[in-house]
C-alpha positions in Angstrom: 92.5 111.6 -155.7 94.3 109.0 -153.7 92.2 106.4 -151.5 92.8 104.7 -148.2 92.2 101.2 -147.0 92.7 100.8 -143.0 93.6 96.8 -142.5 93.5 95.5 -138.9 93.1 92.0 -137.3 90.0 93.3 -135.6 87.2 94.8 -137.4 86.4 97.4 -135.3 89.3 98.8 -134.8 89.5 99.0 -138.8 85.8 100.9 -138.5 87.0 103.0 -136.1 89.8 104.2 -137.6 87.8 104.5 -141.2 85.0 106.6 -139.6 87.5 109.0 -137.5 89.9 109.4 -141.1 86.4 110.0 -142.7 85.5 112.6 -140.7 89.2 114.4 -141.3 89.5 114.0 -144.9 85.6 114.9 -145.9 83.5 113.6 -148.4 86.3 113.5 -151.4 88.2 110.7 -150.5 87.6 107.6 -150.5 88.1 105.5 -147.5 87.3 101.9 -146.9 88.4 99.4 -144.2 88.9 95.5 -144.3 89.4 94.3 -140.5 89.0 90.7 -139.1 88.3 87.5 -140.5 85.0 86.3 -142.5 83.7 85.2 -139.6 84.2 88.1 -137.3 87.3 86.7 -135.8 90.5 88.6 -135.1 92.9 88.2 -138.0 92.9 89.0 -141.9 91.3 88.2 -144.5 92.5 88.3 -148.3 89.2 87.7 -150.0 87.8 90.9 -147.9 90.9 93.2 -148.5 91.0 92.2 -152.2 87.4 93.4 -152.5 87.9 96.8 -150.9 90.7 97.1 -152.8 88.6 96.6 -156.4 86.0 98.8 -154.5 88.3 101.8 -154.1 90.3 101.6 -156.8 91.8 104.6 -157.9 93.7 106.0 -160.9 95.7 108.3 -158.6 96.4 104.6 -156.3 95.1 103.6 -153.1 97.5 103.6 -150.3 96.8 100.8 -147.2 97.7 101.1 -143.8 98.0 98.0 -141.6 98.3 97.5 -137.7 100.3 94.6 -137.8 103.1 92.6 -139.8 101.3 89.7 -140.7 98.8 92.0 -142.0 100.9 92.9 -144.9 101.3 89.4 -146.1 97.6 89.3 -146.4 97.7 92.4 -148.7 100.5 91.4 -150.5 98.6 88.3 -151.6 95.4 90.4 -152.3 97.5 93.0 -154.3 99.2 89.9 -156.3 95.6 88.5 -156.9 94.8 91.9 -158.7 97.5 91.8 -160.7 100.3 94.0 -162.1 98.0 97.1 -163.2 96.9 97.8 -159.5 98.6 101.0 -158.1 98.6 100.0 -154.6 101.1 101.1 -151.8 101.3 99.7 -147.9 102.1 102.1 -145.5 104.7 100.5 -143.0 103.6 104.2 -140.7 101.4 103.7 -137.4 97.9 102.9 -137.9 96.2 105.6 -136.3 98.6 108.5 -136.6 99.3 107.4 -139.9 95.8 107.4 -141.5 95.1 110.3 -140.0 98.0 112.2 -141.8 97.2 110.4 -145.1 93.7 111.3 -145.0 94.7 115.0 -144.5 97.3 114.7 -147.3 94.6 113.0 -149.5 91.9 115.0 -149.0 94.5 118.3 -150.3 94.5 115.9 -153.5 98.5 115.0 -153.1 100.1 112.1 -155.7 100.1 108.6 -153.8 104.0 109.3 -153.1 103.1 112.2 -151.4 100.4 110.7 -149.3 102.7 107.5 -148.5 105.4 110.0 -147.4 102.9 112.0 -145.1 101.5 109.0 -143.0 105.6 108.1 -142.5 105.6 111.1 -141.0 103.9 109.9 -138.1 106.6 108.0 -136.7 108.2 111.3 -135.5 105.2 112.5 -134.0 106.0 113.4 -130.3 102.7 113.0 -128.2 104.7 113.8 -124.9 107.0 116.4 -124.4 109.1 115.8 -120.7 
């Protein structure tokens, strides 16, 4: 089953999105968060991200959802440290909506490609109809 990693500059935001998506997905999907820096400040930690990726590594792959572009750089460096065998994809989806859709898809035992595609559909979600 595809696992999910939530990466945010805020530890509280990452934990909140993880809690929300864990409730949506149920117990079958591994979802972790890696938010904030090692000292609890705003930012990202390559080490924390790498450790989380190692803990939730799945033969089916891991989808990483991020809050801001600079988090992508940290995730890319963490993936590089894991080596070429790491089956990890970074999503360009909106964090909350993308994580929600990815959690639903992962819970349905979708592939990494299908889970990543579902997360990207969040870009098309309309919240307010005029």
